[in-house]
N, CA and C atoms of all chains as a GROMACS GRO file, in nm:
protein
  651
    1GLY      N    1  12.345  14.153   5.814
    1GLY     CA    2  12.257  14.117   5.704
    1GLY      C    3  12.131  14.049   5.754
    2ILE      N    4  12.040  14.027   5.661
    2ILE     CA    5  11.913  13.964   5.695
    2ILE      C    6  11.936  13.818   5.737
    3GLN      N    7  11.872  13.779   5.846
    3GLN     CA    8  11.875  13.640   5.892
    3GLN      C    9  11.746  13.571   5.848
    4VAL      N   10  11.760  13.448   5.800
    4VAL     CA   11  11.645  13.371   5.753
    4VAL      C   12  11.645  13.237   5.825
    5GLU      N   13  11.535  13.206   5.890
    5GLU     CA   14  11.523  13.077   5.961
    5GLU      C   15  11.405  12.999   5.906
    6GLN      N   16  11.430  12.874   5.872
    6GLN     CA   17  11.323  12.789   5.821
    6GLN      C   18  11.300  12.673   5.919
    7SER      N   19  11.173  12.637   5.932
    7SER     CA   20  11.138  12.525   6.019
    7SER      C   21  11.022  12.446   5.959
    8PRO      N   22  11.016  12.314   5.988
    8PRO     CA   23  11.121  12.237   6.054
    8PRO      C   24  11.237  12.210   5.958
    9PRO      N   25  11.352  12.169   6.006
    9PRO     CA   26  11.463  12.135   5.916
    9PRO      C   27  11.436  12.008   5.836
   10ASP      N   28  11.366  11.915   5.895
   10ASP     CA   29  11.334  11.789   5.828
   10ASP      C   30  11.188  11.754   5.856
   11LEU      N   31  11.124  11.694   5.756
   11LEU     CA   32  10.984  11.658   5.769
   11LEU      C   33  10.960  11.530   5.689
   12ILE      N   34  10.901  11.431   5.755
   12ILE     CA   35  10.867  11.306   5.688
   12ILE      C   36  10.716  11.288   5.693
   13LEU      N   37  10.656  11.267   5.578
   13LEU     CA   38  10.512  11.255   5.568
   13LEU      C   39  10.473  11.127   5.495
   14GLN      N   40  10.353  11.084   5.524
   14GLN     CA   41  10.293  10.977   5.445
   14GLN      C   42  10.221  11.043   5.327
   15GLU      N   43  10.223  10.976   5.214
   15GLU     CA   44  10.154  11.029   5.097
   15GLU      C   45  10.010  11.063   5.132
   16GLY      N   46   9.965  11.180   5.087
   16GLY     CA   47   9.828  11.223   5.113
   16GLY      C   48   9.816  11.319   5.230
   17ALA      N   49   9.920  11.330   5.312
   17ALA     CA   50   9.915  11.418   5.428
   17ALA      C   51   9.937  11.563   5.386
   18ASN      N   52   9.900  11.654   5.475
   18ASN     CA   53   9.921  11.798   5.455
   18ASN      C   54  10.037  11.845   5.541
   19SER      N   55  10.099  11.957   5.503
   19SER     CA   56  10.210  12.009   5.582
   19SER      C   57  10.220  12.160   5.568
   20THR      N   58  10.285  12.222   5.669
   20THR     CA   59  10.311  12.366   5.669
   20THR      C   60  10.457  12.389   5.698
   21LEU      N   61  10.522  12.463   5.609
   21LEU     CA   62  10.662  12.500   5.626
   21LEU      C   63  10.668  12.649   5.658
   22ARG      N   64  10.760  12.685   5.748
   22ARG     CA   65  10.764  12.823   5.794
   22ARG      C   66  10.898  12.887   5.762
   23CYS      N   67  10.893  13.017   5.734
   23CYS     CA   68  11.013  13.097   5.708
   23CYS      C   69  11.001  13.225   5.789
   24ASN      N   70  11.095  13.248   5.881
   24ASN     CA   71  11.102  13.372   5.957
   24ASN      C   72  11.222  13.453   5.910
   25PHE      N   73  11.207  13.585   5.905
   25PHE     CA   74  11.319  13.669   5.863
   25PHE      C   75  11.329  13.790   5.954
   26SER      N   76  11.450  13.846   5.957
   26SER     CA   77  11.483  13.941   6.065
   26SER      C   78  11.458  14.087   6.031
   27ASP      N   79  11.444  14.121   5.902
   27ASP     CA   80  11.430  14.262   5.864
   27ASP      C   81  11.322  14.276   5.757
   28SER      N   82  11.285  14.400   5.732
   28SER     CA   83  11.188  14.428   5.625
   28SER      C   84  11.248  14.390   5.491
   29VAL      N   85  11.165  14.330   5.407
   29VAL     CA   86  11.209  14.288   5.274
   29VAL      C   87  11.105  14.329   5.171
   30ASN      N   88  11.148  14.339   5.046
   30ASN     CA   89  11.051  14.363   4.939
   30ASN      C   90  11.051  14.249   4.837
   31ASN      N   91  11.122  14.142   4.871
   31ASN     CA   92  11.129  14.026   4.782
   31ASN      C   93  11.130  13.900   4.868
   32LEU      N   94  11.040  13.807   4.839
   32LEU     CA   95  11.038  13.679   4.909
   32LEU      C   96  10.994  13.574   4.810
   33GLN      N   97  11.070  13.468   4.801
   33GLN     CA   98  11.038  13.360   4.708
   33GLN      C   99  11.052  13.225   4.777
   34TRP      N  100  10.971  13.131   4.735
   34TRP     CA  101  10.982  12.991   4.777
   34TRP      C  102  11.030  12.910   4.657
   35PHE      N  103  11.124  12.819   4.685
   35PHE     CA  104  11.180  12.732   4.582
   35PHE      C  105  11.174  12.587   4.629
   36HIS      N  106  11.166  12.497   4.531
   36HIS     CA  107  11.180  12.354   4.557
   36HIS      C  108  11.304  12.305   4.484
   37GLN      N  109  11.394  12.238   4.556
   37GLN     CA  110  11.512  12.180   4.493
   37GLN      C  111  11.494  12.029   4.484
   38ASN      N  112  11.493  11.977   4.362
   38ASN     CA  113  11.472  11.834   4.344
   38ASN      C  114  11.602  11.756   4.371
   39PRO      N  115  11.594  11.625   4.375
   39PRO     CA  116  11.714  11.546   4.409
   39PRO      C  117  11.831  11.566   4.314
   40TRP      N  118  11.809  11.619   4.196
   40TRP     CA  119  11.916  11.643   4.100
   40TRP      C  120  11.974  11.784   4.112
   41GLY      N  121  11.925  11.860   4.207
   41GLY     CA  122  11.982  11.993   4.232
   41GLY      C  123  11.910  12.108   4.166
   42GLN      N  124  11.814  12.082   4.080
   42GLN     CA  125  11.743  12.190   4.010
   42GLN      C  126  11.650  12.264   4.106
   43LEU      N  127  11.664  12.395   4.108
   43LEU     CA  128  11.577  12.480   4.190
   43LEU      C  129  11.462  12.531   4.104
   44ILE      N  130  11.341  12.508   4.152
   44ILE     CA  131  11.221  12.550   4.080
   44ILE      C  132  11.153  12.658   4.162
   45ASN      N  133  11.122  12.770   4.097
   45ASN     CA  134  11.053  12.878   4.163
   45ASN      C  135  10.907  12.839   4.185
   46LEU      N  136  10.862  12.841   4.311
   46LEU     CA  137  10.723  12.806   4.342
   46LEU      C  138  10.636  12.930   4.351
   47PHE      N  139  10.682  13.028   4.430
   47PHE     CA  140  10.605  13.149   4.451
   47PHE      C  141  10.698  13.269   4.466
   48TYR      N  142  10.654  13.379   4.408
   48TYR     CA  143  10.710  13.510   4.438
   48TYR      C  144  10.604  13.578   4.523
   49ILE      N  145  10.632  13.598   4.654
   49ILE     CA  146  10.524  13.639   4.743
   49ILE      C  147  10.577  13.729   4.854
   50PRO      N  148  10.612  13.856   4.821
   50PRO     CA  149  10.659  13.946   4.927
   50PRO      C  150  10.550  13.983   5.027
   51SER      N  151  10.423  13.963   4.989
   51SER     CA  152  10.312  13.984   5.082
   51SER      C  153  10.190  13.912   5.025
   52GLY      N  154  10.091  13.888   5.114
   52GLY     CA  155   9.966  13.832   5.068
   52GLY      C  156   9.965  13.681   5.058
   53THR      N  157   9.868  13.631   4.984
   53THR     CA  158   9.846  13.488   4.970
   53THR      C  159   9.833  13.451   4.823
   54LYS      N  160   9.894  13.338   4.787
   54LYS     CA  161   9.883  13.286   4.650
   54LYS      C  162   9.860  13.136   4.657
   55GLN      N  163   9.796  13.085   4.553
   55GLN     CA  164   9.773  12.940   4.545
   55GLN      C  165   9.807  12.893   4.406
   56ASN      N  166   9.866  12.772   4.400
   56ASN     CA  167   9.896  12.708   4.273
   56ASN      C  168   9.874  12.559   4.291
   57GLY      N  169   9.757  12.513   4.254
   57GLY     CA  170   9.727  12.371   4.269
   57GLY      C  171   9.722  12.329   4.414
   58ARG      N  172   9.804  12.229   4.450
   58ARG     CA  173   9.807  12.181   4.589
   58ARG      C  174   9.896  12.266   4.680
   59LEU      N  175   9.963  12.362   4.622
   59LEU     CA  176  10.052  12.448   4.700
   59LEU      C  177   9.989  12.585   4.719
   60SER      N  178  10.011  12.640   4.837
   60SER     CA  179   9.974  12.780   4.861
   60SER      C  180  10.075  12.841   4.956
   61ALA      N  181  10.082  12.973   4.954
   61ALA     CA  182  10.177  13.044   5.040
   61ALA      C  183  10.114  13.171   5.090
   62THR      N  184  10.155  13.208   5.211
   62THR     CA  185  10.110  13.332   5.273
   62THR      C  186  10.229  13.401   5.335
   63THR      N  187  10.242  13.530   5.309
   63THR     CA  188  10.346  13.611   5.372
   63THR      C  189  10.281  13.723   5.450
   64VAL      N  190  10.318  13.734   5.578
   64VAL     CA  191  10.274  13.846   5.662
   64VAL      C  192  10.399  13.931   5.684
   65ALA      N  193  10.417  14.030   5.598
   65ALA     CA  194  10.541  14.106   5.597
   65ALA      C  195  10.561  14.184   5.726
   66THR      N  196  10.451  14.235   5.783
   66THR     CA  197  10.462  14.315   5.905
   66THR      C  198  10.511  14.231   6.023
   67GLU      N  199  10.485  14.099   6.019
   67GLU     CA  200  10.530  14.011   6.126
   67GLU      C  201  10.650  13.927   6.084
   68ARG      N  202  10.700  13.950   5.963
   68ARG     CA  203  10.825  13.891   5.915
   68ARG      C  204  10.824  13.739   5.913
   69TYR      N  205  10.719  13.684   5.851
   69TYR     CA  206  10.719  13.540   5.831
   69TYR      C  207  10.639  13.506   5.707
   70SER      N  208  10.667  13.386   5.656
   70SER     CA  209  10.594  13.332   5.542
   70SER      C  210  10.570  13.184   5.567
   71LEU      N  211  10.459  13.136   5.516
   71LEU     CA  212  10.422  12.996   5.530
   71LEU      C  213  10.397  12.935   5.393
   72LEU      N  214  10.443  12.813   5.376
   72LEU     CA  215  10.416  12.736   5.254
   72LEU      C  216  10.334  12.614   5.295
   73TYR      N  217  10.217  12.600   5.231
   73TYR     CA  218  10.128  12.488   5.261
   73TYR      C  219  10.132  12.388   5.145
   74ILE      N  220  10.147  12.262   5.181
   74ILE     CA  221  10.141  12.155   5.082
   74ILE      C  222  10.026  12.063   5.122
   75SER      N  223   9.929  12.049   5.035
   75SER     CA  224   9.816  11.961   5.067
   75SER      C  225   9.824  11.834   4.983
   76SER      N  226   9.767  11.728   5.037
   76SER     CA  227   9.762  11.597   4.969
   76SER      C  228   9.897  11.563   4.907
   77SER      N  229  10.000  11.558   4.990
   77SER     CA  230  10.137  11.545   4.941
   77SER      C  231  10.156  11.417   4.859
   78GLN      N  232  10.247  11.427   4.760
   78GLN     CA  233  10.281  11.317   4.673
   78GLN      C  234  10.431  11.290   4.684
   79THR      N  235  10.472  11.171   4.643
   79THR     CA  236  10.615  11.136   4.654
   79THR      C  237  10.702  11.232   4.572
   80THR      N  238  10.645  11.287   4.466
   80THR     CA  239  10.722  11.381   4.383
   80THR      C  240  10.742  11.516   4.451
   81ASP      N  241  10.675  11.538   4.564
   81ASP     CA  242  10.697  11.662   4.641
   81ASP      C  243  10.825  11.654   4.724
   82SER      N  244  10.885  11.538   4.733
   82SER     CA  245  11.009  11.522   4.811
   82SER      C  246  11.119  11.613   4.757
   83GLY      N  247  11.205  11.655   4.847
   83GLY     CA  248  11.314  11.745   4.809
   83GLY      C  249  11.334  11.847   4.919
   84VAL      N  250  11.407  11.952   4.886
   84VAL     CA  251  11.433  12.058   4.984
   84VAL      C  252  11.360  12.184   4.942
   85TYR      N  253  11.292  12.245   5.036
   85TYR     CA  254  11.218  12.368   5.012
   85TYR      C  255  11.294  12.485   5.075
   86PHE      N  256  11.324  12.583   4.992
   86PHE     CA  257  11.398  12.701   5.037
   86PHE      C  258  11.311  12.824   5.032
   87CYS      N  259  11.329  12.907   5.133
   87CYS     CA  260  11.274  13.041   5.135
   87CYS      C  261  11.391  13.136   5.109
   88ALA      N  262  11.371  13.236   5.024
   88ALA     CA  263  11.473  13.337   4.997
   88ALA      C  264  11.410  13.473   5.014
   89VAL      N  265  11.480  13.561   5.087
   89VAL     CA  266  11.424  13.694   5.114
   89VAL      C  267  11.530  13.798   5.083
   90GLY      N  268  11.486  13.920   5.059
   90GLY     CA  269  11.582  14.026   5.038
   90GLY      C  270  11.521  14.155   4.991
   91LEU      N  271  11.611  14.246   4.957
   91LEU     CA  272  11.573  14.375   4.900
   91LEU      C  273  11.625  14.378   4.757
   92GLY      N  274  11.535  14.389   4.664
   92GLY     CA  275  11.573  14.390   4.524
   92GLY      C  276  11.640  14.260   4.484
   93ASN      N  277  11.761  14.271   4.428
   93ASN     CA  278  11.832  14.154   4.379
   93ASN      C  279  11.920  14.087   4.484
   94ASP      N  280  11.937  14.146   4.601
   94ASP     CA  281  12.022  14.089   4.706
   94ASP      C  282  11.941  13.992   4.790
   95MET      N  283  11.946  13.865   4.757
   95MET     CA  284  11.862  13.764   4.820
   95MET      C  285  11.944  13.678   4.914
   96ARG      N  286  11.883  13.644   5.029
   96ARG     CA  287  11.945  13.554   5.126
   96ARG      C  288  11.854  13.432   5.142
   97PHE      N  289  11.917  13.316   5.139
   97PHE     CA  290  11.843  13.191   5.148
   97PHE      C  291  11.846  13.135   5.289
   98GLY      N  292  11.736  13.072   5.329
   98GLY     CA  293  11.736  12.993   5.450
   98GLY      C  294  11.804  12.860   5.428
   99ALA      N  295  11.818  12.784   5.536
   99ALA     CA  296  11.886  12.654   5.529
   99ALA      C  297  11.799  12.546   5.468
  100GLY      N  298  11.670  12.573   5.452
  100GLY     CA  299  11.582  12.479   5.385
  100GLY      C  300  11.511  12.384   5.478
  101THR      N  301  11.401  12.327   5.427
  101THR     CA  302  11.329  12.217   5.493
  101THR      C  303  11.337  12.098   5.399
  102ARG      N  304  11.393  11.987   5.449
  102ARG     CA  305  11.403  11.865   5.368
  102ARG      C  306  11.277  11.784   5.390
  103LEU      N  307  11.196  11.769   5.285
  103LEU     CA  308  11.071  11.696   5.291
  103LEU      C  309  11.086  11.559   5.225
  104THR      N  310  11.043  11.457   5.297
  104THR     CA  311  11.039  11.322   5.241
  104THR      C  312  10.896  11.273   5.249
  105VAL      N  313  10.838  11.238   5.134
  105VAL     CA  314  10.702  11.186   5.130
  105VAL      C  315  10.711  11.038   5.098
  106LYS      N  316  10.658  10.955   5.188
  106LYS     CA  317  10.666  10.810   5.171
  106LYS      C  318  10.537  10.757   5.111
  107PRO      N  319  10.551  10.658   5.020
  107PRO     CA  320  10.430  10.603   4.956
  107PRO      C  321  10.348  10.518   5.053
  108GLU      N  322  11.284  12.258   3.210
  108GLU     CA  323  11.320  12.399   3.227
  108GLU      C  324  11.445  12.430   3.145
  109THR      N  325  11.434  12.503   3.036
  109THR     CA  326  11.550  12.531   2.951
  109THR      C  327  11.576  12.680   2.943
  110GLY      N  328  11.509  12.761   3.028
  110GLY     CA  329  11.527  12.904   3.024
  110GLY      C  330  11.667  12.947   3.062
  111VAL      N  331  11.730  12.877   3.156
  111VAL     CA  332  11.866  12.908   3.199
  111VAL      C  333  11.950  12.780   3.186
  112THR      N  334  12.054  12.787   3.108
  112THR     CA  335  12.139  12.671   3.087
  112THR      C  336  12.278  12.697   3.144
  113GLN      N  337  12.341  12.590   3.190
  113GLN     CA  338  12.476  12.599   3.246
  113GLN      C  339  12.562  12.487   3.189
  114THR      N  340  12.687  12.522   3.157
  114THR     CA  341  12.784  12.422   3.113
  114THR      C  342  12.919  12.451   3.177
  115PRO      N  343  12.997  12.346   3.207
  115PRO     CA  344  12.956  12.206   3.203
  115PRO      C  345  12.866  12.173   3.322
  116ARG      N  346  12.806  12.056   3.321
  116ARG     CA  347  12.724  12.015   3.435
  116ARG      C  348  12.810  11.958   3.548
  117HIS      N  349  12.921  11.899   3.512
  117HIS     CA  350  13.014  11.844   3.611
  117HIS      C  351  13.155  11.885   3.570
  118LEU      N  352  13.239  11.915   3.671
  118LEU     CA  353  13.376  11.956   3.644
  118LEU      C  354  13.465  11.910   3.758
  119VAL      N  355  13.572  11.843   3.722
  119VAL     CA  356  13.675  11.805   3.818
  119VAL      C  357  13.802  11.878   3.778
  120MET      N  358  13.861  11.951   3.870
  120MET     CA  359  13.982  12.025   3.836
  120MET      C  360  14.082  12.021   3.951
  121GLY      N  361  14.210  12.028   3.914
  121GLY     CA  362  14.316  12.035   4.013
  121GLY      C  363  14.332  12.177   4.063
  122MET      N  364  14.404  12.192   4.171
  122MET     CA  365  14.417  12.323   4.234
  122MET      C  366  14.497  12.421   4.148
  123THR      N  367  14.574  12.372   4.053
  123THR     CA  368  14.653  12.463   3.969
  123THR      C  369  14.588  12.492   3.835
  124ASN      N  370  14.471  12.430   3.810
  124ASN     CA  371  14.404  12.449   3.680
  124ASN      C  372  14.333  12.584   3.671
  125LYS      N  373  14.301  12.622   3.546
  125LYS     CA  374  14.213  12.734   3.520
  125LYS      C  375  14.097  12.682   3.436
  126LYS      N  376  13.977  12.710   3.479
  126LYS     CA  377  13.859  12.667   3.405
  126LYS      C  378  13.754  12.778   3.413
  127SER      N  379  13.650  12.765   3.330
  127SER     CA  380  13.541  12.863   3.330
  127SER      C  381  13.407  12.792   3.329
  128LEU      N  382  13.313  12.848   3.405
  128LEU     CA  383  13.174  12.802   3.401
  128LEU      C  384  13.096  12.901   3.316
  129LYS      N  385  13.001  12.847   3.240
  129LYS     CA  386  12.921  12.932   3.151
  129LYS      C  387  12.774  12.921   3.187
  130CYS      N  388  12.705  13.035   3.180
  130CYS     CA  389  12.561  13.041   3.202
  130CYS      C  390  12.500  13.123   3.089
  131GLU      N  391  12.387  13.075   3.039
  131GLU     CA  392  12.316  13.147   2.934
  131GLU      C  393  12.167  13.148   2.966
  132GLN      N  394  12.105  13.265   2.955
  132GLN     CA  395  11.961  13.271   2.980
  132GLN      C  396  11.889  13.316   2.854
  133HIS      N  397  11.775  13.251   2.831
  133HIS     CA  398  11.697  13.274   2.709
  133HIS      C  399  11.563  13.338   2.743
  134LEU      N  400  11.560  13.412   2.855
  134LEU     CA  401  11.434  13.465   2.907
  134LEU      C  402  11.421  13.615   2.889
  135GLY      N  403  11.524  13.680   2.835
  135GLY     CA  404  11.520  13.824   2.817
  135GLY      C  405  11.530  13.902   2.948
  136HIS      N  406  11.588  13.839   3.051
  136HIS     CA  407  11.600  13.904   3.180
  136HIS      C  408  11.716  14.002   3.182
  137ASN      N  409  11.712  14.097   3.278
  137ASN     CA  410  11.817  14.197   3.284
  137ASN      C  411  11.915  14.178   3.398
  138ALA      N  412  11.892  14.078   3.484
  138ALA     CA  413  11.983  14.052   3.596
  138ALA      C  414  12.026  13.906   3.595
  139MET      N  415  12.152  13.882   3.630
  139MET     CA  416  12.205  13.747   3.638
  139MET      C  417  12.289  13.733   3.763
  140TYR      N  418  12.294  13.609   3.816
  140TYR     CA  419  12.354  13.584   3.947
  140TYR      C  420  12.439  13.458   3.944
  141TRP      N  421  12.542  13.455   4.030
  141TRP     CA  422  12.611  13.331   4.065
  141TRP      C  423  12.588  13.304   4.213
  142TYR      N  424  12.551  13.179   4.244
  142TYR     CA  425  12.537  13.132   4.381
  142TYR      C  426  12.627  13.010   4.399
  143LYS      N  427  12.668  12.990   4.525
  143LYS     CA  428  12.743  12.870   4.563
  143LYS      C  429  12.660  12.793   4.664
  144GLN      N  430  12.646  12.660   4.643
  144GLN     CA  431  12.576  12.576   4.737
  144GLN      C  432  12.670  12.465   4.783
  145SER      N  433  12.718  12.479   4.907
  145SER     CA  434  12.803  12.377   4.966
  145SER      C  435  12.718  12.282   5.048
  146ALA      N  436  12.772  12.164   5.073
  146ALA     CA  437  12.699  12.065   5.153
  146ALA      C  438  12.666  12.123   5.290
  147LYS      N  439  12.540  12.107   5.329
  147LYS     CA  440  12.493  12.144   5.462
  147LYS      C  441  12.507  12.294   5.491
  148LYS      N  442  12.506  12.376   5.387
  148LYS     CA  443  12.507  12.522   5.405
  148LYS      C  444  12.402  12.584   5.315
  149PRO      N  445  12.345  12.698   5.354
  149PRO     CA  446  12.248  12.764   5.266
  149PRO      C  447  12.317  12.815   5.139
  150LEU      N  448  12.238  12.839   5.037
  150LEU     CA  449  12.292  12.901   4.916
  150LEU      C  450  12.354  13.035   4.952
  151GLU      N  451  12.472  13.060   4.894
  151GLU     CA  452  12.542  13.186   4.918
  151GLU      C  453  12.545  13.266   4.789
  152LEU      N  454  12.496  13.388   4.794
  152LEU     CA  455  12.503  13.476   4.679
  152LEU      C  456  12.648  13.520   4.659
  153MET      N  457  12.700  13.503   4.538
  153MET     CA  458  12.838  13.542   4.509
  153MET      C  459  12.842  13.676   4.434
  154PHE      N  460  12.777  13.680   4.319
  154PHE     CA  461  12.782  13.798   4.233
  154PHE      C  462  12.645  13.826   4.172
  155VAL      N  463  12.618  13.957   4.148
  155VAL     CA  464  12.496  13.998   4.080
  155VAL      C  465  12.534  14.095   3.970
  156TYR      N  466  12.476  14.077   3.853
  156TYR     CA  467  12.494  14.170   3.742
  156TYR      C  468  12.358  14.222   3.700
  157ASN      N  469  12.348  14.354   3.685
  157ASN     CA  470  12.228  14.418   3.631
  157ASN      C  471  12.268  14.490   3.503
  158PHE      N  472  12.203  14.455   3.394
  158PHE     CA  473  12.235  14.518   3.266
  158PHE      C  474  12.387  14.518   3.242
  159LYS      N  475  12.450  14.403   3.266
  159LYS     CA  476  12.593  14.378   3.245
  159LYS      C  477  12.684  14.446   3.346
  160GLU      N  478  12.629  14.521   3.441
  160GLU     CA  479  12.712  14.587   3.541
  160GLU      C  480  12.705  14.512   3.673
  161GLN      N  481  12.823  14.488   3.733
  161GLN     CA  482  12.825  14.415   3.860
  161GLN      C  483  12.772  14.506   3.970
  162THR      N  484  12.671  14.458   4.043
  162THR     CA  485  12.614  14.538   4.150
  162THR      C  486  12.634  14.476   4.288
  163GLU      N  487  12.671  14.349   4.295
  163GLU     CA  488  12.696  14.284   4.423
  163GLU      C  489  12.819  14.195   4.411
  164ASN      N  490  12.900  14.197   4.514
  164ASN     CA  491  13.014  14.106   4.525
  164ASN      C  492  13.029  14.077   4.672
  165ASN      N  493  12.977  13.962   4.714
  165ASN     CA  494  12.970  13.934   4.856
  165ASN      C  495  13.099  13.876   4.910
  166SER      N  496  13.205  13.958   4.908
  166SER     CA  497  13.334  13.920   4.967
  166SER      C  498  13.384  13.786   4.914
  167VAL      N  499  13.371  13.770   4.784
  167VAL     CA  500  13.415  13.645   4.721
  167VAL      C  501  13.566  13.653   4.695
  168PRO      N  502  13.640  13.545   4.724
  168PRO     CA  503  13.785  13.546   4.698
  168PRO      C  504  13.816  13.573   4.551
  169SER      N  505  13.930  13.635   4.527
  169SER     CA  506  13.967  13.676   4.391
  169SER      C  507  13.996  13.558   4.299
  170ARG      N  508  14.006  13.438   4.352
  170ARG     CA  509  14.026  13.322   4.266
  170ARG      C  510  13.898  13.290   4.185
  171PHE      N  511  13.787  13.357   4.220
  171PHE     CA  512  13.664  13.351   4.141
  171PHE      C  513  13.651  13.485   4.070
  172SER      N  514  13.641  13.482   3.937
  172SER     CA  515  13.635  13.606   3.862
  172SER      C  516  13.516  13.601   3.765
  173PRO      N  517  13.413  13.684   3.787
  173PRO     CA  518  13.297  13.680   3.698
  173PRO      C  519  13.318  13.767   3.575
  174GLU      N  520  13.242  13.734   3.472
  174GLU     CA  521  13.243  13.814   3.349
  174GLU      C  522  13.103  13.811   3.289
  175CYS      N  523  13.052  13.927   3.251
  175CYS     CA  524  12.919  13.935   3.191
  175CYS      C  525  12.929  14.016   3.062
  176PRO      N  526  12.956  13.951   2.950
  176PRO     CA  527  12.975  14.024   2.824
  176PRO      C  528  12.849  14.085   2.767
  177ASN      N  529  12.734  14.027   2.800
  177ASN     CA  530  12.605  14.082   2.757
  177ASN      C  531  12.498  14.031   2.853
  178SER      N  532  12.377  14.078   2.837
  178SER     CA  533  12.274  14.047   2.936
  178SER      C  534  12.227  13.902   2.930
  179SER      N  535  12.272  13.825   2.830
  179SER     CA  536  12.229  13.686   2.820
  179SER      C  537  12.334  13.586   2.866
  180HIS      N  538  12.458  13.630   2.883
  180HIS     CA  539  12.568  13.538   2.916
  180HIS      C  540  12.641  13.581   3.041
  181LEU      N  541  12.678  13.482   3.120
  181LEU     CA  542  12.753  13.506   3.243
  181LEU      C  543  12.855  13.395   3.257
  182PHE      N  544  12.979  13.434   3.291
  182PHE     CA  545  13.085  13.337   3.310
  182PHE      C  546  13.140  13.349   3.452
  183LEU      N  547  13.195  13.239   3.500
  183LEU     CA  548  13.269  13.240   3.625
  183LEU      C  549  13.403  13.174   3.598
  184HIS      N  550  13.509  13.257   3.598
  184HIS     CA  551  13.643  13.206   3.572
  184HIS      C  552  13.707  13.162   3.703
  185LEU      N  553  13.766  13.043   3.701
  185LEU     CA  554  13.819  12.981   3.820
  185LEU      C  555  13.970  12.958   3.806
  186HIS      N  556  14.046  12.993   3.908
  186HIS     CA  557  14.189  12.964   3.904
  186HIS      C  558  14.243  12.945   4.046
  187THR      N  559  14.338  12.853   4.057
  187THR     CA  560  14.401  12.819   4.185
  187THR      C  561  14.299  12.798   4.296
  188LEU      N  562  14.200  12.715   4.268
  188LEU     CA  563  14.097  12.688   4.368
  188LEU      C  564  14.148  12.596   4.478
  189GLN      N  565  14.072  12.593   4.587
  189GLN     CA  566  14.103  12.509   4.702
  189GLN      C  567  14.000  12.396   4.712
  190PRO      N  568  14.034  12.288   4.778
  190PRO     CA  569  13.935  12.178   4.792
  190PRO      C  570  13.804  12.224   4.853
  191GLU      N  571  13.807  12.323   4.942
  191GLU     CA  572  13.682  12.371   5.004
  191GLU      C  573  13.594  12.448   4.908
  192ASP      N  574  13.644  12.474   4.788
  192ASP     CA  575  13.562  12.539   4.685
  192ASP      C  576  13.473  12.439   4.612
  193SER      N  577  13.491  12.311   4.640
  193SER     CA  578  13.405  12.208   4.581
  193SER      C  579  13.261  12.234   4.626
  194ALA      N  580  13.171  12.242   4.529
  194ALA     CA  581  13.032  12.279   4.560
  194ALA      C  582  12.950  12.271   4.432
  195LEU      N  583  12.821  12.298   4.447
  195LEU     CA  584  12.731  12.316   4.332
  195LEU      C  585  12.724  12.466   4.305
  196TYR      N  586  12.757  12.506   4.183
  196TYR     CA  587  12.753  12.648   4.145
  196TYR      C  588  12.630  12.670   4.057
  197LEU      N  589  12.544  12.759   4.106
  197LEU     CA  590  12.415  12.782   4.041
  197LEU      C  591  12.412  12.921   3.982
  198CYS      N  592  12.360  12.929   3.862
  198CYS     CA  593  12.337  13.056   3.794
  198CYS      C  594  12.187  13.082   3.795
  199ALA      N  595  12.150  13.208   3.807
  199ALA     CA  596  12.009  13.245   3.800
  199ALA      C  597  11.995  13.374   3.721
  200SER      N  598  11.875  13.396   3.669
  200SER     CA  599  11.843  13.525   3.607
  200SER      C  600  11.710  13.572   3.664
  201SER      N  601  11.685  13.700   3.651
  201SER     CA  602  11.559  13.752   3.705
  201SER      C  603  11.511  13.874   3.628
  202GLN      N  604  11.381  13.892   3.639
  202GLN     CA  605  11.316  14.013   3.590
  202GLN      C  606  11.217  14.053   3.698
  203ARG      N  607  11.223  14.178   3.740
  203ARG     CA  608  11.134  14.228   3.848
  203ARG      C  609  11.144  14.140   3.973
  204GLY      N  610  11.266  14.091   4.001
  204GLY     CA  611  11.291  14.022   4.126
  204GLY      C  612  11.266  13.874   4.129
  205VAL      N  613  11.192  13.819   4.032
  205VAL     CA  614  11.160  13.676   4.032
  205VAL      C  615  11.275  13.599   3.968
  206GLN      N  616  11.338  13.510   4.045
  206GLN     CA  617  11.459  13.442   3.999
  206GLN      C  618  11.428  13.304   3.942
  207TYR      N  619  11.501  13.272   3.835
  207TYR     CA  620  11.492  13.141   3.770
  207TYR      C  621  11.633  13.084   3.763
  208PHE      N  622  11.646  12.958   3.807
  208PHE     CA  623  11.778  12.897   3.820
  208PHE      C  624  11.810  12.800   3.708
  209GLY      N  625  11.940  12.792   3.676
  209GLY     CA  626  11.988  12.687   3.589
  209GLY      C  627  12.009  12.560   3.669
  210PRO      N  628  12.051  12.450   3.600
  210PRO     CA  629  12.065  12.321   3.666
  210PRO      C  630  12.191  12.309   3.752
  211GLY      N  631  12.284  12.403   3.738
  211GLY     CA  632  12.403  12.399   3.822
  211GLY      C  633  12.521  12.327   3.759
  212THR      N  634  12.640  12.362   3.806
  212THR     CA  635  12.763  12.290   3.773
  212THR      C  636  12.818  12.233   3.903
  213ARG      N  637  12.834  12.101   3.907
  213ARG     CA  638  12.891  12.040   4.028
  213ARG      C  639  13.043  12.036   4.011
  214LEU      N  640  13.110  12.112   4.093
  214LEU     CA  641  13.255  12.129   4.084
  214LEU      C  642  13.326  12.051   4.194
  215THR      N  643  13.425  11.975   4.155
  215THR     CA  644  13.510  11.905   4.251
  215THR      C  645  13.654  11.949   4.230
  216VAL      N  646  13.716  11.999   4.336
  216VAL     CA  647  13.855  12.044   4.329
  216VAL      C  648  13.941  11.939   4.399
  217THR      N  649  14.036  11.885   4.324
  217THR     CA  650  14.119  11.777   4.382
  217THR      C  651  14.260  11.827   4.415
   0.00000   0.00000   0.00000
């Protein structure tokens, strides 16, 4: 099956700093999503981005499908950005999740 | 986020009990999913239903039994579970591949 690797596993930032999270995957996919899981367990869909670049406020994402990676950028981080960020990839409805990046933003 | 709801939110059950988890989506989506999230492990896809038909079953033990009576409701029936089945069980729905998750049921098997 598809292998998904996320890096770094843990990231600690000071409020206001920028960060880049990476997702590498082992096979061609037609579905790639980024999620944020808050401390209460709720997963929020951030981006559906099988290719290209998208931006939503302080967050943006880029997927280079031919090179099998995706990047999530967080600018001017806030304490509410803390949580775990997951990349999920797959073909159609069969999605595989990475182990996540745990982000802690300190005030 | 109230598009996908799950009940109960917390469940404690003994190994000989039978219980059911319920998921309901109000988004008009045609696909629904069950995932398992154990401590320190990635989310594991358990079951996928498209238009009420099961299309994926990722080698899940038979003590987990899904049911999808219509495109808005999904159940996970549990019986004779093991302590290692304790986890957060997440339901999701999707349209054109974009998945939306419910808040999860935190299950503890004693």
